[in-house]
N, C-alpha and C positions, 0 to 999 in steps of 0.2 A: 197200336194202329191195326187198320183194316187192311185186308190186302190189296184193295183200292188205293189207299192211302200210301200204301209201303210202294206203290209201282211209282207215285211219284217222287219218292225219294232216289229212283233211278232216271224218271223222265226229265225232274227239273233239270239235273245235269245234262242230259242227253240233248234236250230242245236247245239249252243255252250255248251247249259247245257246237252243234250242228248250225244253230242260225249265225253264229257271230265269227265262223271260222273267215269268210270271206271279209268280213270286217277288220280282224286281226291280221289279216295279211296287209290291206290296204293300209292300215294304220303303221304297220312297220316300215313300207314302202314309203309311207310320206315322213313320218317323224323319227326313223332310225329303226333299224331292225334289232339290235343288239339292246337299245334303250327299251322297247317295248316288249321283246323278248323276257329282259328281267322283270319288267313291270309285272307281266303276266304270271311269272313264278311268284313272286310276291302276293300277288292279288289271290292264287291259288292257295298258298300258303296261309294267310290270313284267314281265308274261307274256311280252310281244312280246319283251323282252330275254332273259327265259331261253330262249325260241325259239332266237334266234340264237346263244346260247351253247351250245347243245343238244350233247351231245358223245354221244349214243344214242338209239335210236329212242323208247324208253320215255321217255325226259326230253321228248323234243320232244312228244310225244301228250300227255303230260301237263300242258306248258306251253299247248299248244292247248285243252285243255280249260279252262284257266283264263283263258286270252283270250275263249272263250265265255262263260265265267261274267261276267267284266268288262261284255263287250259287253251281256248280257242285263239287266245294269243300269242300260246307257246309254238303248238305244233306246226302250224305253217312255217313259221319262220326258223324252226329249228333246220329245216330242209335247206333253206337259203343260206343260214350261218355256216352250214356242213361243207357247201358247195364252194363257199366265198374260201374256206380253210385249205383247200386241196385243189392240186393241179388237175385237168381234165383226165390225165393217164391214171390217176390214182382214186378216181372217185367211186367205181364201182367197188372196191373194196372198202372204202371208208361209209359208202352206205350199207355195205354188207352188214359192217361192224356196228354201224347205227341200228340197223334192222335186229342183229342179234342182242344189244344191248336193250332196246325194247322188248325183244322175246323174254330177257331175264324177268324184265317187270311184269310181263303178263305170265309168267311162269310162278314168282314169287308170290304174286297177290293174292290168288286162293290159301296157297299154303299159309303163308304167314298171317293174312286175314282170319283164316279158320282159327290157327293157333291161338290168335289174341282174343277173337270171341269166345273160342273155349276156354282160354286159361284167366283173361281179365274180363274184358267187357266191350260191346261194340264201339263204344267210345273211343277206346285207344286204337283203333284202326285208323283215326285221322291224325292222331297226335305225331308219328314219325314223318310227314308230310312237312311240319314245321320247320324243323332244325335242317334236314335237307334240303328244303326250298330257299331259307334264307342264306345256306352256303354256296348252293346253286348260281342264286342271282348275283353274290358275292364274287363267285368265280368268273362267270359270263362278264362281269363289268370288267375285271381286272385283264382278262385273257382273250376275248372275243374283239375283233376290228368293228368299227361301225361302217355301217352302209345303208344307203337308201336307193329305192327304185327311180325309174323316170320320171314318173308323175310326181308332182310336188304338192299340189292342192288335194284338199280331201274332199270326198264326195257325198255330201250328205243325203242329196235325193237318192244316190245310188244304195247307199247303206240302207237307207229306210225302204226300199224297195225289194232289195236282196233279203235283208232282215225278215219282212213281213211276208214276203210270200215263203221263204224257207220256214217261217215258224207255222203259217197255214199248212204247209204239205206233210211236215214232221208231226205237227198236232194231230191233224186228222188220222195219220198212220199209227199213232201209238194210242189213240184213243179208240179205234174205229171199232173193234172187236169189243170194248167195254160199252160203247154206247149204240153200236148197231150200226152198221154202214149206209144205211140208207137214213139215218137220224139227222134232223136238220143241223144239228151242232156240226156234224161230219161234213155232211154235203157243203155245208157254208165255209168250213174251215179248207176243205179241198179247193172248191170254187173260188175264194179270195184270194187262197195262195198261189192257183196257177194264176189267176189275173194279175198280181203282183209281179210274179216272176217273167210273165209275156211284157208288163211294163219296164221291167228293170233291162232287159233284152233291149228294147226298144230304145229306153235310156243310153245304154251303154254304147248302141250303135252312132248314136248324134255326139256323145260325148267326148271333148277335147282330151280329157285325162281319164278315161274308163278306170274302174275298179277292177273289171274282167275282161279285158281286150277280146273280142270274140274273134278276132282273126287267130287267135293261138288255136281253134277249132278246126282250121284249115289243116293244121298239121295232123296227119292220120295217125302218128304214133300218140299225140296229146290224147285224141279222141278215144282211140283204141285202149290206153292206158284208162281211162275214165270210164269206160263202158266194163270194161274187165274187173275194175275195182267193185262196181254196182254188182255184178255177178257173183264175186268171190264173197263179199260181204255179207250179201242177201241168204247164201247158202250157209255161212261160217257163225253168224252171230246168232239166226234161228237156231242151228243145232246145237251150240253149245249152250243156249238159253233151256233145249229141253234136257240134253242129256246130264246136263249138272242136275236138273231138279229130279232125272230119273235116277241118280245113284243116292240122294238123300229120301226122297220121296217114296219110292219103289222098293230100294233096296236096304233104307235105312242106316245109310253111313253118317257120319257126323260131318259137319262142314270142314273140318280139318281132313278128315279121311277122303273126303269126295275131292278134296284139293289135290290131295296126293295122287289120286287114281287118275284123274286127268292129266297129271306132270309128264307124261310120255308125249301128249299133245302139246301141251305148251312150252315144254324146255326145247323142244327140238329146234326152233329157230335160232337159239342161241350157238349152236353148231352148225347148222347147215346154212343160215342167213350168211354168214361171213365167206363160205365158199361159192355161193351162188353170186353174190356179189363181184367177186374176181372175176368168176367165168363169164359173166355179164359184160365186162370190157372185152373178154377174148371173142365169143362166140354171139354175142348179140342178144337181146331179150326174149325173142321169140321161143327158141327151144325151151328155154327155162321155164316161162310163162304157160306155154302149151302142157309140158310135161308135171309143171307142180299143179295146176289146176285138174289134169286128168286124174291126178294121183290124189289129190283131195277128192274128187267126185267120187272116186271108187270106194276112197276109205268112208265116206259117209254114208254111201249106199250098204258097204258091209255094216256099219254100225246100226244102222236101220233095220237091217235083216237078222243081226244077232242078237239085238236086244231083247230079252223076253223077262220075266218078271224073277226068276231064278238063274239067271245066266252068271257064269264064272267070269272072275275078271280077268282069267288068261283069254279068255277069248275076246276081250275087247283091246285088250293090250296093243295089237300090233295095228289095228285101224286107228285107234287114238295116235300111234308114233307116225302110221302114214299120213294122216291129216294134218299133224304140224310139219313133218317134212315138206308136204305138199305146198303148206303155207308158205314156209321158207324160202322155197325155190321160187315165190312169186313177188314177195314183198322188194326186196334189192332190185330186181330188173324193173319194174314199174317203177321205183322213183329214179332208176336212172335213165329209163326211158322219157319220164318227165323231164330231168333235168336236160337230156340231149334235144328234147322237141322244141324248146322254147328258148329265147333270148335269157342271158343270165340276169338280166335286170327284171325279167318277169317269172323266176322262179319261187318266189314267194308266193306270188298270185296264183301259179302253177298248183304249187302245194294246198294252197287253202282250196281250190276248187277241187282238187282230188279228193282232200279229205272230208269235204262238203257231199261228195258223192258218195264216198265210202259209207257216210253216218246215215244218209238217204236210203242208201242200200240195205243197210244193217237195221234200220226201222221198218223198212218194206218187208223183208226176210221174217222179222220176229211177227209182223201184222198178219202177213200172209199163211206163216206156217202154224199161227196161233190159231186162224179160221180153219184150217186144214183139221190140227187137233181137235178143236172144237167140234167139229161137225162127225167127226170118228170115235172120239174118245172122251175120257173125262178121269178128275181126281178120286173119282170114287171107290175103286180098287186097283190094285196091282196090274192086273189084267187090262182094267179099261184103260189104264194111262199107256200100257205099251200100245195098245189097239190105236191110239190117237198118236203116237209117239212114231211109228213105223212109217206111216203114208207122210207125215210131216216132214219127217229127216229126208224121206224119198224125195220131198218136193226139193229140198234143200241140194241135194246132190245133184239134180238135174238141172237147178240153177247155174251152179258150179260148173257143169258138163257143157252147157251153154256157153258158157264164160272160156272155157278151152277153145272151143270151136272159133268163138270172136277173135282169140289170141293169135289164130292163123295169120289176119291181117295186120298185125304187128310189123313194121319194116324188117325186112331182112338185113342183116351185115353185110355190108359189100365184101366180098374175096378181096384181099391184097388192099382193104382199107388202109390209110395210114393209121399209125397209132394217135390218139387224140395228142399224148403229151409231146410226140415228136412235133405234129402240128403247131403247138402252142409255142415249142422253143424256136421254131423256124420263122412264124410270124414275128416274135419278139426279136430275132436274131434282122 
């Protein structure tokens, strides 16, 4: 494969996932969340088998897009199913454990993937998804309760407008550096995407059963959670994109070794996120989000300034761990804030909207930081790469720092507020 074609192996998944998140949440609300959740897992598993068996570039890219479609059915509904399973007073801890388990996947992916690529072949990074996915779908059907949202009818026009608009925006972002930001393709994609999203907003405002009830944005907590997610993913995705390449391209480490070196970053959510989730029930989301984002911004700035062609791993270990701890302090409070800011019947939609904002923020981060890297550096030599990496990662640190400032607008937890579990028990009595 060429580098451009290889990029589409990543972009095909990203596009399908980002574009269909709102649709996945809407399907779950209308058709049954457990049913759509299990169907998404099975689609992801089948597409993984297709990726493993692919004998052409086009076939691999096509199945990667199907993987993204399956993931878009799973991700937003997982939060809804989780909140259904726990009373309000225990949701913070449950969301913290959920974030920690997600962190385990993020931590294990580069290590296991690197070992499999080094020891067997790239095809085998897809095969473990198949038996695990089938087992998870069976367990979901057997042990999860079914639920639906308030709206009962599908909104084909809303799905088409949202999907088309997000496709145009994300397409423009992921292709902008390759094609040129002023090229007809990119200008057309971004313009058409913006127009379709504006039409989607107008349609939702008049729809009796909207996919995305616009009234949710009147909640300060919901709005700030989404804006902060964009800022954090902008900096995080872009930084990981360049630092992972730095360890392999500049310092010559294997994929497995690079995955192990990044482990202090990716493994921290396993340990910190459950604690942050439990604390968010006690002290509220704001202090955890502000502190976590500030810690992550400081870590990214440290990594940007410390990265030189011959830097030792000991100089990177502490900022890697800081960045991971900062991420872990933010994930559970954001989820808890979303759950607390909308009616329970809208949690799936809120999760879908938040995940969409995250993906757009990540795509924006990689696009903007790549433009900064290209303007200041190149792949011609280790020093040329570092010359581009340093300002690019500093831009990511600045974006996360802006997120920390914005998190100050998260509603504070009122002193003496009743425990949510006690309120629920009193209401039931």
